[in-house]
C-alpha positions as CSV (number, residue, x, y, z in Angstrom):
1,X,-15.9,50.5,64.7
2,X,-18.6,50.0,67.3
3,X,-21.0,52.4,65.5
4,X,-20.5,50.4,62.3
5,X,-21.2,47.5,65.1
6,X,-24.6,49.0,66.3
7,X,-25.3,49.5,62.7
8,X,-25.0,45.7,62.5
9,X,-27.0,44.8,64.7
10,X,-29.7,47.1,63.7
11,X,-30.2,44.5,60.0
12,X,-29.6,41.2,62.3
13,X,-26.2,40.9,61.8
14,X,-24.8,40.2,65.3
15,X,-21.0,41.4,65.7
16,X,-19.3,41.2,69.5
17,X,-17.6,44.5,70.3
18,X,-14.8,42.2,71.2
19,X,-14.0,42.2,67.8
20,X,-12.5,46.0,67.6
21,X,-9.8,45.6,69.4
22,X,-9.3,42.3,67.3
23,X,-9.0,44.6,64.6
24,X,-7.1,46.8,66.4
25,X,-4.7,44.2,67.5
26,X,-4.5,43.0,63.2
27,X,-4.1,46.6,61.9
28,X,-1.0,47.2,64.6
29,X,1.0,43.8,63.6
30,X,0.6,44.6,60.0
31,X,2.7,46.4,57.8
32,X,2.5,50.1,56.9
33,X,0.3,50.0,53.5
34,X,-1.8,52.6,51.5
35,X,-5.5,51.6,51.7
36,X,-7.9,51.3,48.4
37,X,-9.2,54.8,48.5
38,X,-6.3,56.3,49.8
39,X,-4.6,55.3,46.6
40,X,-7.6,56.1,44.3
41,X,-6.9,59.6,45.8
42,X,-3.5,59.9,45.4
43,X,-4.1,58.9,41.7
44,X,-7.0,60.8,41.5
45,X,-9.6,58.3,40.3
46,X,-13.1,57.8,41.5
47,X,-13.1,56.9,45.3
48,X,-15.1,54.2,46.1
49,X,-17.4,56.1,49.1
50,X,-20.7,54.2,47.3
51,X,-20.1,50.2,48.3
52,X,-17.8,51.8,51.4
53,X,-20.1,54.7,53.0
54,X,-23.3,55.4,51.5
55,X,-24.7,51.6,51.0
56,X,-23.9,50.8,54.7
57,X,-24.8,54.6,55.8
58,X,-28.6,53.7,53.8
59,X,-29.1,49.9,54.6
60,X,-28.4,50.7,59.0
61,X,-31.2,53.9,58.4
62,X,-33.4,51.8,57.5
63,X,-33.2,49.2,59.9
64,X,-33.7,52.3,62.4
65,X,-29.9,52.8,63.3
66,X,-28.3,56.4,62.3
67,X,-24.6,55.6,61.9
68,X,-23.8,59.5,62.5
69,X,-20.4,60.0,62.5
70,X,-20.1,57.2,59.1
71,X,-21.9,59.6,57.5
72,X,-20.0,62.4,58.3
73,X,-17.2,60.5,56.8
74,X,-18.9,59.9,54.1
75,X,-20.3,63.7,53.5
76,X,-16.3,64.6,54.3
77,X,-14.7,61.9,51.1
78,X,-17.5,63.0,48.9
79,X,-16.2,66.8,49.5
80,X,-12.6,65.6,48.8
81,X,-13.9,64.2,46.3
82,X,-15.7,66.9,44.6
83,X,-12.4,68.9,44.9
84,X,-10.8,66.2,42.4
85,X,-13.2,66.3,40.4
86,X,-12.4,70.0,39.1
87,X,-8.7,69.5,39.0
């Protein structure tokens, strides 16, 4: 989450680092659920990698910030997605 905040800052969007604590508290208080990408995976549907990972990574990079960890997740998800395509 801190890397995403740094990417947002590079793009001119100010997000306080304390936002991560708030998001973690909110997540901890939620009823367990499956995120949309997990449901897509479970039902062998295309995951929204482009909009959730690729575009933010490209936008931050264009602004001068390399979101290396998010880019790594994007690569891993694309690998997983390619396995679904072959089934």
